[in-house]
N, C-alpha and C positions, 0 to 999 in steps of 0.2 A: 410580582406586581399584579394587582387585581384590575380587571377591565370592567368598567360599569357600563351597563347598557343605557344608552341615551334615547331621547325621543327620536332623534334622527335615525339611529339604528333600527329602532322599532318600525319606523315609517319605511325605511329601505326594505326590511324584511317582509312587512306586509304587502307592499307593492310587488316585490318578486314573487311572493306566495300567489297573489291574485293574478298576476301575469300568467304564471305556470298553470293555475287552475283553467283559465280561459283557454290557453293553449291545448291544455288536455282535452277539454270538452270540444274544441273546434276539431282537433285531430281525430277524436273518435266519430264525430259526425261525418267528416269528410274523407276518412281513410278508404272506404270501399271505392269511392270515386277516384280518389288519387291512385289507389292500387290498380284499378282497371286502366287508368290513364297511362300510368308507368309501364304496364305489361303490353299495351297495344298502341303505344305512341308512334312507333315507326311503321305500324303495319295498317293498311286501310281495311276498315270493317265492312263487310258485306250486309247490307240490310235488305231483308226480305219482309213483305207486307202480306198477311193473309186476307182473304175475302172477309169482309165484315159481317157478312151472313153466316158465316161458319162459326158456331158457337161450340168451343171444345169441351163443354160440359156434357159427359157420358157419350162422346163422339169425337172421333179422330179428325183433326183438322191439319192439313199439310200444306207447306209452302216449299218452293224449291227453286234453284237455278241449276245450270249444268254441273256444278261441282257438288251440291249438298241439298238433301231434302230434310227438312225438320218437320216432325209430327208431333203434335201436342194433343193429349187426351187428359181431362181432369176427371175426378169422380162423378158419380151420378147425382150428387147434390153438393152444390157449392154455396154455403151460407155463412154469413159472418160469425166469427168466434167458434166454428166448428172445423176441426181438422179434415182435410180431404186429401186424397192421393193425386199426385202429379206424374205423369208419364211422358217422356219424351224419347222418340225413336229418331235415330239419324241414319240416312242412307246416302250412298254416293261415294266418289273418291276421297272427299274430305273427312267423311264419318270416322275413319280409322285415326285421323290425326287429332280428334277431340281429346283434349286433356282434362276439361271440366265442363259442366253444364249447370247453369244458374237461371232461376226463373224470378222475375221481379213482377210485382202486381202493382200497378199504379192506377190512378183515375184522372182523365182530363180536366184541367182547371180546378183540381180538388187535392189538396195535400193530405194524403192519407198515411203519412209516416213513411218509414223504411220497411218494405216487405219483400226481403230478399230470402230465397230458398235454395241452397245448394243441393243438387241431386247426386245421388250415387250411382255409379255404373254397375249394372248387374252382369251376370255370367252370360246372359243371352245378348249382350250389347246395349240394352235399353238403359236409360237414366230414370230413376225413380226416387221419389221423395214424398214428403208430406207438406202441405202448406195450410195456413189459417189466415184468413182475411178480417180485418178490423171492421167495426161498425161504421157506416158513414152516417153522420148525425143528420145530413141533409136528406137521407132517404134513398140516395141513389144506388144503383146496382150494376152500372156499367163500368166494367173493368177492362183494363189492357194487361195482357200478360206478355212480357218480354223475355224471350228465352235467348240467353247469351251462351254461345259455344265458344269455349277458349280453343281454338285451333289455328292453323296457318293456312290461309288468312282467317281472323275471327269473324264470326257470323253472329248477327243479331236477327232474331224472328219476332215479328210483332203480330200478336193474335188479340182478338177481341171477344169479350164474353159478357153475358147478362146473367148475373148470380140469381140463385133462386131466392124468392122473398122470405 
């Protein structure tokens, strides 16, 4: 017996495909946040804030508490659309527990997209990688670098920088 496809069948198929497409887009957008939340939902994240006057471009800025010190140093020139090196050094009793280090670049009150860079641990214990910043169409250069350390407990370090023109 042959089954004929009706308009109702096509409508159900189209609606199902559209729903799956939207769910796929939403899950790809929110997966990093969901992943972080699921990893750290039972742990309290320790948040450290750097002095706003310390610009980590070609200079090391350090923030710490009694358990962990996070030092961030960026390349000697940080410009939009140009790769630059990122170096994070950890010290203290929690440093050995670090499983991963990720750096996010954001701008206050401005959606600059998703700028996440996973760093690789080096033989000397530092974490290194490369980053690229997008162009701000408003001409702003003030960025916030958020260093997330996956450890027990997890740490977040907030640094502020002014990119080169």
